C-alpha positions, 0 to 999 in steps of 0.5 A: 626372013618372013616379012609381013605387011598388015594395013590399018586405018592410020599406017600399018603393021610390019611384022619381021620374024615375028616382031611387030612394028607399028606405024603410024602416018599423021599429016605434018602440020605446020605450027605457027606462032598462034597456034603454040600461043593457044596450045600453052595458054595457061603457061604464057605468063612464064614463057617468051614465044616467038618466031626465029630463023632456028623456028618457034622458039619458046624460052622459059622466063625462068625455073618453070619446076618439074610439073610445068615443065613436063606439061610445056615438054609435052605440049611442044613435042605434040606440036613437033617441037624439041627441047635444047639444053643449053644453060641459060639459053635452053629453049623449045624449038619447032624447027622451021 
């Protein structure tokens, strides 16, 4: 089995038998409630944002619609968050 590692400025490309696996290394940034509020500034009227034992929790106050949900989800993922589907308790969480 041939394995080759090619360094990149922000990670590496690992080639295994003709298949490439690209690895990007980024520093882990600890999100804060203030940073989340800044990132979601245009949606603050429809969201509740709080710091809990679970982490930073972002809960919709009601139905967001497809476009708002997609925009919020993308921004939360960029901050290291995930969506938890739980009916009325659905929320986005950035784990502590």
